C-alpha positions in Angstrom: -50.9 24.1 3.9 -48.1 24.5 6.4 -45.9 26.4 3.9 -48.8 28.8 3.1 -49.3 29.5 6.8 -45.5 30.0 7.4 -45.4 27.1 10.0 -43.5 24.5 7.8 -40.6 22.6 9.0 -37.6 24.0 7.0 -35.2 21.3 8.2 -37.4 18.4 7.2 -38.9 19.9 4.0 -42.5 19.0 4.9 -44.8 19.0 7.9 -45.0 21.5 10.7 -42.1 23.3 12.4 -43.4 22.3 15.9 -44.3 18.7 14.9 -44.0 15.7 17.2 -43.9 12.1 16.4 -45.3 10.4 19.4 -47.7 8.2 17.4 -45.0 7.1 14.9 -42.5 6.4 17.7 -45.0 4.4 19.6 -45.8 2.3 16.5 -42.1 1.7 15.7 -41.1 0.5 19.2 -40.0 4.0 20.3 -37.4 4.5 17.7 -37.4 8.3 17.2 -34.4 8.1 14.8 -36.1 5.7 12.4 -35.4 6.8 8.8 -38.0 7.3 6.2 -41.2 9.1 5.7 -43.4 9.6 8.8 -46.5 11.5 9.4 -46.3 13.7 12.5 -48.9 13.9 15.2 -50.4 17.2 13.7 -50.5 15.7 10.2 -52.3 12.5 11.5 -54.8 14.7 13.3 -55.6 16.6 10.1 -56.1 13.4 8.2 -58.3 11.9 10.8 -60.5 15.0 10.9 -60.5 15.3 7.1 -61.6 11.6 6.8 -64.5 12.2 9.2 -65.8 15.2 7.2 -67.1 13.3 4.2 -69.5 11.1 6.1 -70.7 14.2 8.0 -71.9 15.7 4.8 -69.1 18.2 4.2 -68.0 19.0 0.7 -64.4 18.4 -0.4 -63.7 22.1 -0.5 -65.1 22.5 3.1 -63.0 19.6 4.3 -59.9 21.1 2.6 -60.5 24.6 4.0 -61.0 23.5 7.6 -57.3 22.8 8.4 -56.3 26.1 7.0 -58.9 27.9 9.0 -57.7 26.1 12.2 -54.1 27.3 11.7 -55.6 30.8 11.1 -54.5 31.2 7.5 -56.6 33.3 5.1 -55.8 31.2 2.0 -58.1 28.7 0.6 -57.0 25.2 -0.4 -57.1 24.1 -4.0 -58.8 20.7 -3.8 -60.4 18.8 -6.5 -63.9 19.9 -7.3 -66.8 19.0 -5.0 -68.5 16.9 -7.6 -67.1 13.5 -8.6 -64.0 13.6 -10.7 -63.0 10.9 -13.1 -59.3 10.2 -13.3 -57.2 8.1 -15.7 
């Protein structure tokens, strides 16, 4: 999503270029230099909003498209289909 919109973090390889890690730092006793994978504040907000969409009656494609719309990108996301999908 961030790569499509041109706002990705090129130094980190994932996440937003203007990302902050206040939540992660707070949870790890304030260690901003803690190694490993961390979700940034913007990513966490996207996940919280996306999780709330399903109980609100939104389809998976609507939930997936919303973050792209919010960062003003014309592309559509390629989510799994709206109907139930069996995996193995």
